[in-house]
C-alpha positions in Angstrom: -23.1 21.7 -10.6 -24.4 20.8 -7.3 -22.8 23.3 -4.7 -23.9 21.5 -1.7 -20.5 19.8 -1.8 -17.1 21.4 -2.2 -16.6 19.8 -5.7 -18.5 21.0 -8.5 -17.4 18.2 -10.8 -15.0 15.6 -11.4 -14.1 14.1 -14.8 -11.6 12.0 -16.3 -9.0 13.5 -18.8 -7.0 11.3 -21.2 -4.0 12.5 -23.0 -2.9 9.6 -25.6 0.7 8.8 -25.6 0.8 9.6 -29.3 -0.7 13.0 -28.9 0.4 15.7 -31.3 -1.8 18.8 -30.1 -0.2 21.3 -27.9 -3.1 22.4 -26.1 -5.9 21.1 -23.7 -9.1 22.7 -22.6 -11.2 22.3 -19.5 -14.6 24.1 -19.7 -18.0 24.2 -18.3 -20.5 26.1 -16.7 -21.5 26.6 -12.9 -24.8 27.6 -11.4 -25.2 30.0 -8.6 -21.8 31.5 -8.9 -20.6 34.3 -6.9 -19.4 37.2 -9.2 -15.8 37.9 -9.2 -15.1 34.7 -7.3 -13.3 31.9 -9.6 -13.5 28.3 -9.8 -10.3 26.1 -9.1 -9.4 23.4 -11.3 -7.0 20.6 -10.0 -5.6 17.9 -12.1 -4.8 14.7 -10.2 -2.6 11.8 -11.5 -2.8 8.7 -9.1 -4.5 10.7 -6.1 -1.6 13.4 -6.4 -2.3 16.8 -7.4 -0.1 17.7 -10.4 -1.6 20.9 -11.7 -3.8 23.6 -10.1 -5.4 26.6 -11.9 -7.7 29.3 -10.7 -10.0 30.6 -13.3 -12.6 33.5 -13.2 -16.1 32.6 -14.2 -18.0 34.7 -16.8 -21.3 36.5 -16.0 -23.3 33.3 -17.0 -21.2 30.9 -14.7 -19.3 29.5 -17.6 -15.5 29.1 -17.4 -12.6 28.0 -19.7 -9.2 27.1 -19.1 -6.6 26.4 -21.9 -3.3 24.6 -20.8 0.0 23.2 -22.6 0.1 19.5 -23.1 3.4 19.6 -25.0 6.2 22.0 -25.3 8.6 22.5 -28.2 12.3 23.4 -27.4 13.0 26.1 -30.0 16.6 25.4 -29.6 16.8 21.5 -30.1 13.3 20.9 -32.0 12.6 18.2 -29.4 8.9 17.9 -27.9 8.3 17.5 -24.0 5.0 15.8 -23.0 3.8 17.8 -20.1 0.5 15.8 -19.7 0.5 12.2 -20.7 -2.0 9.4 -19.5 -5.1 9.6 -17.4 -5.9 12.4 -14.9 -8.8 13.2 -12.7 -9.8 16.7 -13.1 -11.8 18.3 -10.3 -13.6 21.7 -10.3 -14.1 23.5 -7.0 -16.1 26.5 -6.4 -14.9 29.6 -4.3 -17.2 30.5 -1.7 -16.8 33.8 0.1 -16.5 33.9 3.8 -19.3 35.7 5.1 -18.9 34.8 8.8 -15.9 37.2 9.7 -14.6 37.1 13.3 -13.7 40.2 14.7 
């Protein structure tokens, strides 16, 4: 990640129309992370935020976020697609504010 901007990375996520997998995963590693400060993962579809997650980083700066792509209604047996199509996924680093105003 280049932390000189507020976005660590931006990637394209494609969930096919005929997807049968229930889970998706976003993972990566960030350099120069601040311990106990998370990364924020935002999913965009057509420039609109549709999902946000805040994930703690490990000591080595790595992170992993597992999310539901499909749900099964136990009563009806019907699947519901939560994600389908193309999404832009942006990862943001949380930076602590050291300039506290009294």
